[in-house]
Structures are given as C-alpha cells and as structure tokens.
N, CA, C and O atoms as CSV, one atom per row, in Angstrom:
chain,resi,resn,atom,element,x,y,z
A,1,MET,N,N,0.851,-1.182,0.000
A,1,MET,CA,C,0.000,0.000,0.000
A,1,MET,C,C,0.887,1.232,0.000
A,1,MET,O,O,1.815,1.332,0.802
A,2,ASN,N,N,0.614,2.146,-0.872
A,2,ASN,CA,C,1.400,3.354,-0.982
A,2,ASN,C,C,0.888,4.393,0.013
A,2,ASN,O,O,-0.151,5.020,-0.193
A,3,ARG,N,N,1.635,4.555,1.082
A,3,ARG,CA,C,1.210,5.458,2.163
A,3,ARG,C,C,1.150,6.914,1.702
A,3,ARG,O,O,0.333,7.684,2.208
A,4,ASP,N,N,1.998,7.302,0.753
A,4,ASP,CA,C,1.960,8.677,0.246
A,4,ASP,C,C,0.612,8.988,-0.382
A,4,ASP,O,O,0.070,10.075,-0.182
A,5,GLN,N,N,0.065,8.042,-1.143
A,5,GLN,CA,C,-1.226,8.259,-1.788
A,5,GLN,C,C,-2.354,8.315,-0.764
A,5,GLN,O,O,-3.339,9.025,-0.965
A,6,LEU,N,N,-2.218,7.581,0.319
A,6,LEU,CA,C,-3.266,7.541,1.333
A,6,LEU,C,C,-3.191,8.716,2.297
A,6,LEU,O,O,-4.179,9.041,2.956
A,7,ARG,N,N,-2.053,9.342,2.385
A,7,ARG,CA,C,-1.830,10.413,3.353
A,7,ARG,C,C,-2.806,11.578,3.179
A,7,ARG,O,O,-3.223,12.184,4.166
A,8,ASN,N,N,-3.167,11.892,1.956
A,8,ASN,CA,C,-4.002,13.065,1.686
A,8,ASN,C,C,-5.501,12.761,1.605
A,8,ASN,O,O,-6.298,13.640,1.279
A,9,ILE,N,N,-5.876,11.527,1.899
A,9,ILE,CA,C,-7.291,11.157,1.847
A,9,ILE,C,C,-7.935,11.472,3.203
A,9,ILE,O,O,-7.359,11.200,4.257
A,10,ALA,N,N,-9.116,12.038,3.154
A,10,ALA,CA,C,-9.855,12.374,4.377
A,10,ALA,C,C,-10.068,11.111,5.218
A,10,ALA,O,O,-10.271,10.030,4.665
A,11,PRO,N,N,-10.023,11.237,6.535
A,11,PRO,CA,C,-10.159,10.067,7.421
A,11,PRO,C,C,-11.420,9.238,7.165
A,11,PRO,O,O,-11.359,8.010,7.219
A,12,ALA,N,N,-12.547,9.869,6.891
A,12,ALA,CA,C,-13.783,9.121,6.645
A,12,ALA,C,C,-13.671,8.286,5.367
A,12,ALA,O,O,-14.143,7.149,5.322
A,13,LYS,N,N,-13.049,8.847,4.337
A,13,LYS,CA,C,-12.843,8.111,3.086
A,13,LYS,C,C,-11.857,6.970,3.302
A,13,LYS,O,O,-12.055,5.866,2.796
A,14,LEU,N,N,-10.812,7.238,4.044
A,14,LEU,CA,C,-9.807,6.220,4.321
A,14,LEU,C,C,-10.426,5.051,5.069
A,14,LEU,O,O,-10.107,3.895,4.789
A,15,ARG,N,N,-11.311,5.341,6.019
A,15,ARG,CA,C,-11.979,4.281,6.793
A,15,ARG,C,C,-12.789,3.392,5.871
A,15,ARG,O,O,-12.788,2.171,6.028
A,16,ILE,N,N,-13.481,3.986,4.912
A,16,ILE,CA,C,-14.278,3.212,3.954
A,16,ILE,C,C,-13.373,2.327,3.110
A,16,ILE,O,O,-13.682,1.157,2.887
A,17,ILE,N,N,-12.253,2.878,2.636
A,17,ILE,CA,C,-11.315,2.099,1.822
A,17,ILE,C,C,-10.743,0.938,2.632
A,17,ILE,O,O,-10.697,-0.193,2.149
A,18,LEU,N,N,-10.310,1.214,3.856
A,18,LEU,CA,C,-9.727,0.158,4.688
A,18,LEU,C,C,-10.751,-0.917,5.040
A,18,LEU,O,O,-10.422,-2.103,5.052
A,19,ASP,N,N,-11.992,-0.511,5.327
A,19,ASP,CA,C,-13.049,-1.492,5.596
A,19,ASP,C,C,-13.307,-2.359,4.374
A,19,ASP,O,O,-13.473,-3.573,4.487
A,20,LEU,N,N,-13.340,-1.732,3.215
A,20,LEU,CA,C,-13.566,-2.469,1.978
A,20,LEU,C,C,-12.441,-3.469,1.729
A,20,LEU,O,O,-12.694,-4.607,1.335
A,21,MET,N,N,-11.212,-3.049,1.955
A,21,MET,CA,C,-10.067,-3.943,1.773
A,21,MET,C,C,-10.162,-5.129,2.734
A,21,MET,O,O,-9.915,-6.270,2.344
A,22,GLU,N,N,-10.512,-4.860,3.965
A,22,GLU,CA,C,-10.626,-5.926,4.965
A,22,GLU,C,C,-11.742,-6.902,4.599
A,22,GLU,O,O,-11.558,-8.116,4.685
A,23,ASN,N,N,-12.885,-6.381,4.197
A,23,ASN,CA,C,-14.031,-7.229,3.852
A,23,ASN,C,C,-13.827,-8.022,2.570
A,23,ASN,O,O,-14.481,-9.044,2.363
A,24,SER,N,N,-12.928,-7.563,1.710
A,24,SER,CA,C,-12.723,-8.241,0.425
A,24,SER,C,C,-11.597,-9.274,0.467
A,24,SER,O,O,-11.399,-10.008,-0.501
A,25,LYS,N,N,-10.870,-9.337,1.559
A,25,LYS,CA,C,-9.753,-10.288,1.649
A,25,LYS,C,C,-10.234,-11.714,1.409
A,25,LYS,O,O,-11.198,-12.180,2.015
A,26,GLY,N,N,-9.532,-12.387,0.507
A,26,GLY,CA,C,-9.829,-13.783,0.224
A,26,GLY,C,C,-11.062,-13.998,-0.643
A,26,GLY,O,O,-11.474,-15.139,-0.856
A,27,LYS,N,N,-11.646,-12.937,-1.137
A,27,LYS,CA,C,-12.837,-13.055,-1.975
A,27,LYS,C,C,-12.491,-12.705,-3.407
A,27,LYS,O,O,-11.602,-11.892,-3.662
A,28,GLY,N,N,-13.191,-13.317,-4.328
A,28,GLY,CA,C,-12.952,-13.076,-5.744
A,28,GLY,C,C,-13.695,-11.857,-6.245
A,28,GLY,O,O,-14.457,-11.236,-5.505
A,29,PRO,N,N,-13.472,-11.514,-7.505
A,29,PRO,CA,C,-14.097,-10.335,-8.105
A,29,PRO,C,C,-15.625,-10.375,-8.078
A,29,PRO,O,O,-16.273,-9.333,-7.977
A,30,GLU,N,N,-16.202,-11.582,-8.168
A,30,GLU,CA,C,-17.663,-11.674,-8.159
A,30,GLU,C,C,-18.249,-11.246,-6.812
A,30,GLU,O,O,-19.418,-10.867,-6.742
A,31,SER,N,N,-17.457,-11.301,-5.751
A,31,SER,CA,C,-17.908,-10.855,-4.428
A,31,SER,C,C,-17.667,-9.367,-4.218
A,31,SER,O,O,-18.141,-8.785,-3.243
A,32,LEU,N,N,-16.936,-8.764,-5.126
A,32,LEU,CA,C,-16.551,-7.366,-4.975
A,32,LEU,C,C,-17.723,-6.405,-5.182
A,32,LEU,O,O,-17.825,-5.398,-4.480
A,33,MET,N,N,-18.595,-6.700,-6.124
A,33,MET,CA,C,-19.694,-5.785,-6.430
A,33,MET,C,C,-20.599,-5.532,-5.222
A,33,MET,O,O,-20.888,-4.373,-4.924
A,34,PRO,N,N,-21.061,-6.575,-4.511
A,34,PRO,CA,C,-21.893,-6.296,-3.331
A,34,PRO,C,C,-21.151,-5.461,-2.277
A,34,PRO,O,O,-21.756,-4.617,-1.616
A,35,LEU,N,N,-19.861,-5.694,-2.125
A,35,LEU,CA,C,-19.070,-4.913,-1.169
A,35,LEU,C,C,-18.948,-3.457,-1.610
A,35,LEU,O,O,-19.000,-2.547,-0.782
A,36,LEU,N,N,-18.785,-3.241,-2.912
A,36,LEU,CA,C,-18.715,-1.878,-3.434
A,36,LEU,C,C,-20.056,-1.154,-3.279
A,36,LEU,O,O,-20.097,0.041,-2.986
A,37,ILE,N,N,-21.134,-1.883,-3.479
A,37,ILE,CA,C,-22.467,-1.293,-3.301
A,37,ILE,C,C,-22.668,-0.896,-1.843
A,37,ILE,O,O,-23.183,0.182,-1.548
A,38,GLN,N,N,-22.260,-1.772,-0.942
A,38,GLN,CA,C,-22.366,-1.477,0.486
A,38,GLN,C,C,-21.518,-0.251,0.857
A,38,GLN,O,O,-21.970,0.611,1.610
A,39,ALA,N,N,-20.302,-0.178,0.334
A,39,ALA,CA,C,-19.433,0.970,0.599
A,39,ALA,C,C,-20.047,2.244,0.028
A,39,ALA,O,O,-19.976,3.303,0.652
A,40,ASN,N,N,-20.646,2.143,-1.153
A,40,ASN,CA,C,-21.289,3.298,-1.775
A,40,ASN,C,C,-22.465,3.800,-0.930
A,40,ASN,O,O,-22.661,5.007,-0.787
A,41,GLN,N,N,-23.235,2.882,-0.381
A,41,GLN,CA,C,-24.348,3.261,0.484
A,41,GLN,C,C,-23.842,3.985,1.730
A,41,GLN,O,O,-24.430,4.975,2.165
A,42,LYS,N,N,-22.761,3.487,2.290
A,42,LYS,CA,C,-22.163,4.117,3.471
A,42,LYS,C,C,-21.679,5.522,3.118
A,42,LYS,O,O,-21.840,6.459,3.900
A,43,MET,N,N,-21.085,5.658,1.936
A,43,MET,CA,C,-20.608,6.968,1.492
A,43,MET,C,C,-21.772,7.937,1.333
A,43,MET,O,O,-21.679,9.091,1.749
A,44,GLN,N,N,-22.862,7.480,0.736
A,44,GLN,CA,C,-24.028,8.341,0.540
A,44,GLN,C,C,-24.597,8.796,1.881
A,44,GLN,O,O,-24.980,9.955,2.038
A,45,GLN,N,N,-24.650,7.885,2.839
A,45,GLN,CA,C,-25.160,8.234,4.165
A,45,GLN,C,C,-24.303,9.312,4.828
A,45,GLN,O,O,-24.810,10.147,5.576
A,46,GLN,N,N,-23.006,9.283,4.545
A,46,GLN,CA,C,-22.077,10.226,5.159
A,46,GLN,C,C,-21.821,11.456,4.281
A,46,GLN,O,O,-21.067,12.350,4.665
A,47,GLY,N,N,-22.449,11.496,3.107
A,47,GLY,CA,C,-22.255,12.623,2.203
A,47,GLY,C,C,-20.855,12.680,1.620
A,47,GLY,O,O,-20.314,13.761,1.388
A,48,ILE,N,N,-20.270,11.515,1.384
A,48,ILE,CA,C,-18.897,11.411,0.877
A,48,ILE,C,C,-18.933,11.009,-0.592
A,48,ILE,O,O,-19.758,10.197,-1.011
A,49,GLN,N,N,-18.027,11.590,-1.360
A,49,GLN,CA,C,-17.873,11.212,-2.762
A,49,GLN,C,C,-16.382,11.130,-3.068
A,49,GLN,O,O,-15.628,12.054,-2.760
A,50,PHE,N,N,-15.959,10.026,-3.671
A,50,PHE,CA,C,-14.552,9.861,-4.035
A,50,PHE,C,C,-14.254,10.609,-5.322
A,50,PHE,O,O,-15.096,10.708,-6.214
A,51,THR,N,N,-13.041,11.133,-5.400
A,51,THR,CA,C,-12.564,11.700,-6.651
A,51,THR,C,C,-12.212,10.527,-7.578
A,51,THR,O,O,-12.058,9.402,-7.104
A,52,PRO,N,N,-12.084,10.769,-8.879
A,52,PRO,CA,C,-11.656,9.685,-9.770
A,52,PRO,C,C,-10.313,9.075,-9.333
A,52,PRO,O,O,-10.117,7.865,-9.446
A,53,GLU,N,N,-9.402,9.903,-8.841
A,53,GLU,CA,C,-8.097,9.405,-8.397
A,53,GLU,C,C,-8.246,8.498,-7.179
A,53,GLU,O,O,-7.586,7.463,-7.082
A,54,GLU,N,N,-9.112,8.892,-6.256
A,54,GLU,CA,C,-9.339,8.072,-5.064
A,54,GLU,C,C,-9.999,6.747,-5.430
A,54,GLU,O,O,-9.688,5.712,-4.840
A,55,SER,N,N,-10.898,6.777,-6.388
A,55,SER,CA,C,-11.551,5.546,-6.850
A,55,SER,C,C,-10.539,4.606,-7.485
A,55,SER,O,O,-10.562,3.402,-7.230
A,56,ARG,N,N,-9.650,5.149,-8.312
A,56,ARG,CA,C,-8.602,4.328,-8.944
A,56,ARG,C,C,-7.686,3.730,-7.889
A,56,ARG,O,O,-7.322,2.557,-7.969
A,57,LEU,N,N,-7.314,4.534,-6.901
A,57,LEU,CA,C,-6.458,4.049,-5.825
A,57,LEU,C,C,-7.140,2.909,-5.077
A,57,LEU,O,O,-6.510,1.894,-4.780
A,58,MET,N,N,-8.420,3.072,-4.774
A,58,MET,CA,C,-9.156,2.036,-4.066
A,58,MET,C,C,-9.157,0.742,-4.864
A,58,MET,O,O,-8.903,-0.327,-4.308
A,59,LEU,N,N,-9.439,0.824,-6.152
A,59,LEU,CA,C,-9.445,-0.384,-6.981
A,59,LEU,C,C,-8.052,-0.992,-7.099
A,59,LEU,O,O,-7.910,-2.215,-7.093
A,60,ASP,N,N,-7.033,-0.162,-7.206
A,60,ASP,CA,C,-5.660,-0.671,-7.260
A,60,ASP,C,C,-5.315,-1.419,-5.979
A,60,ASP,O,O,-4.665,-2.464,-6.019
A,61,LEU,N,N,-5.747,-0.887,-4.856
A,61,LEU,CA,C,-5.488,-1.557,-3.583
A,61,LEU,C,C,-6.238,-2.876,-3.499
A,61,LEU,O,O,-5.704,-3.862,-2.990
A,62,LEU,N,N,-7.455,-2.903,-3.986
A,62,LEU,CA,C,-8.237,-4.136,-3.965
A,62,LEU,C,C,-7.631,-5.202,-4.877
A,62,LEU,O,O,-7.714,-6.394,-4.581
A,63,LYS,N,N,-7.027,-4.780,-5.973
A,63,LYS,CA,C,-6.459,-5.731,-6.936
A,63,LYS,C,C,-5.114,-6.310,-6.488
A,63,LYS,O,O,-4.634,-7.279,-7.075
A,64,GLN,N,N,-4.510,-5.732,-5.468
A,64,GLN,CA,C,-3.174,-6.162,-5.036
A,64,GLN,C,C,-3.075,-7.661,-4.760
A,64,GLN,O,O,-2.094,-8.296,-5.148
A,65,ASP,N,N,-4.067,-8.225,-4.102
A,65,ASP,CA,C,-4.006,-9.622,-3.689
A,65,ASP,C,C,-4.721,-10.565,-4.644
A,65,ASP,O,O,-4.935,-11.733,-4.322
A,66,MET,N,N,-5.091,-10.067,-5.812
A,66,MET,CA,C,-5.815,-10.893,-6.773
A,66,MET,C,C,-4.866,-11.570,-7.755
A,66,MET,O,O,-3.750,-11.109,-7.998
A,67,THR,N,N,-5.342,-12.663,-8.301
A,67,THR,CA,C,-4.595,-13.336,-9.354
A,67,THR,C,C,-4.730,-12.514,-10.635
A,67,THR,O,O,-5.625,-11.674,-10.733
A,68,PRO,N,N,-3.853,-12.744,-11.618
A,68,PRO,CA,C,-3.986,-12.015,-12.885
A,68,PRO,C,C,-5.361,-12.189,-13.543
A,68,PRO,O,O,-5.886,-11.246,-14.135
A,69,ALA,N,N,-5.937,-13.372,-13.441
A,69,ALA,CA,C,-7.259,-13.614,-14.028
A,69,ALA,C,C,-8.322,-12.795,-13.296
A,69,ALA,O,O,-9.226,-12.249,-13.928
A,70,GLU,N,N,-8.221,-12.706,-11.977
A,70,GLU,CA,C,-9.180,-11.920,-11.201
A,70,GLU,C,C,-9.041,-10.431,-11.507
A,70,GLU,O,O,-10.037,-9.716,-11.617
A,71,VAL,N,N,-7.802,-9.975,-11.641
A,71,VAL,CA,C,-7.557,-8.570,-11.974
A,71,VAL,C,C,-8.192,-8.245,-13.322
A,71,VAL,O,O,-8.783,-7.180,-13.499
A,72,LYS,N,N,-8.066,-9.172,-14.266
A,72,LYS,CA,C,-8.643,-8.965,-15.599
A,72,LYS,C,C,-10.164,-8.816,-15.512
A,72,LYS,O,O,-10.743,-7.980,-16.206
A,73,LYS,N,N,-10.816,-9.622,-14.665
A,73,LYS,CA,C,-12.266,-9.521,-14.481
A,73,LYS,C,C,-12.648,-8.162,-13.899
A,73,LYS,O,O,-13.598,-7.527,-14.355
A,74,VAL,N,N,-11.907,-7.727,-12.898
A,74,VAL,CA,C,-12.193,-6.433,-12.268
A,74,VAL,C,C,-12.011,-5.308,-13.276
A,74,VAL,O,O,-12.824,-4.385,-13.330
A,75,GLU,N,N,-10.955,-5.378,-14.070
A,75,GLU,CA,C,-10.714,-4.339,-15.071
A,75,GLU,C,C,-11.798,-4.323,-16.137
A,75,GLU,O,O,-12.148,-3.263,-16.655
A,76,MET,N,N,-12.332,-5.504,-16.469
A,76,MET,CA,C,-13.421,-5.571,-17.437
A,76,MET,C,C,-14.675,-4.916,-16.843
A,76,MET,O,O,-15.359,-4.159,-17.533
A,77,MET,N,N,-14.981,-5.201,-15.569
A,77,MET,CA,C,-16.128,-4.566,-14.907
A,77,MET,C,C,-15.925,-3.058,-14.847
A,77,MET,O,O,-16.860,-2.287,-15.065
A,78,GLN,N,N,-14.709,-2.649,-14.553
A,78,GLN,CA,C,-14.368,-1.228,-14.461
A,78,GLN,C,C,-14.591,-0.542,-15.809
A,78,GLN,O,O,-15.120,0.568,-15.870
A,79,SER,N,N,-14.191,-1.202,-16.867
A,79,SER,CA,C,-14.365,-0.653,-18.210
A,79,SER,C,C,-15.840,-0.532,-18.566
A,79,SER,O,O,-16.262,0.474,-19.136
A,80,LEU,N,N,-16.622,-1.544,-18.235
A,80,LEU,CA,C,-18.057,-1.496,-18.503
A,80,LEU,C,C,-18.715,-0.354,-17.748
A,80,LEU,O,O,-19.544,0.366,-18.304
A,81,LEU,N,N,-18.352,-0.188,-16.486
A,81,LEU,CA,C,-18.931,0.885,-15.686
A,81,LEU,C,C,-18.551,2.257,-16.238
A,81,LEU,O,O,-19.367,3.178,-16.250
A,82,ALA,N,N,-17.318,2.381,-16.690
A,82,ALA,CA,C,-16.874,3.655,-17.263
A,82,ALA,C,C,-17.662,3.993,-18.519
A,82,ALA,O,O,-18.000,5.154,-18.753
A,83,ASN,N,N,-17.951,2.984,-19.323
A,83,ASN,CA,C,-18.728,3.206,-20.541
A,83,ASN,C,C,-20.167,3.597,-20.234
A,83,ASN,O,O,-20.759,4.384,-20.973
A,84,TRP,N,N,-20.736,3.068,-19.169
A,84,TRP,CA,C,-22.106,3.404,-18.782
A,84,TRP,C,C,-22.201,4.836,-18.284
A,84,TRP,O,O,-23.236,5.480,-18.456
A,85,GLN,N,N,-21.148,5.340,-17.676
A,85,GLN,CA,C,-21.167,6.669,-17.104
A,85,GLN,C,C,-21.011,7.757,-18.155
A,85,GLN,O,O,-21.207,8.933,-17.849
A,86,GLN,N,N,-20.667,7.399,-19.374
A,86,GLN,CA,C,-20.455,8.394,-20.425
A,86,GLN,C,C,-21.746,8.818,-21.043
A,86,GLN,O,O,-21.753,9.653,-21.947
C-alpha cells in the first residue's frame, strides 16, 4: 500500500477504503460488487464522494491480492462501468 497516496485522503474516506479492503480479503471479483455497493451506500449516508483518483487508488489496492485472471475480471467490470457513465 502506498502510504503517500493515502496520506491526503480524508479520514472518513480512508476508513471506507480500509473497511472495503478488509471485507474483500480472500474473496474473488464476483464478491466485490456487493461490497462496493455497500461501501457506496455508506458513502451516501455520510455525504462522501470519491474523486476519480481516489476511486482508482481504491481499486488498485483491492487488486493487489488478486490473481492475474481476477484482476482482468475487475478491469473488465471497471471498463463497462466507465462506458455506462459516459
């Protein structure tokens, strides 16, 4: 984990990222979506919104412990979501 990148993130956002990382340990990409939805709901309740850079950092951190095949699945989901947002 790159501490320099995390240093400038607000404590509430950091807590969400760390909780998400903890909850996703040992789980595959198919389990990631419900966890992301749960994190998003928590963010909405707290009035928090991640910047695109913070979102990329969060996904990069989540992909650290994944196999190359799992990373590919996450990147495919990420690409699909990006296309929907356009």
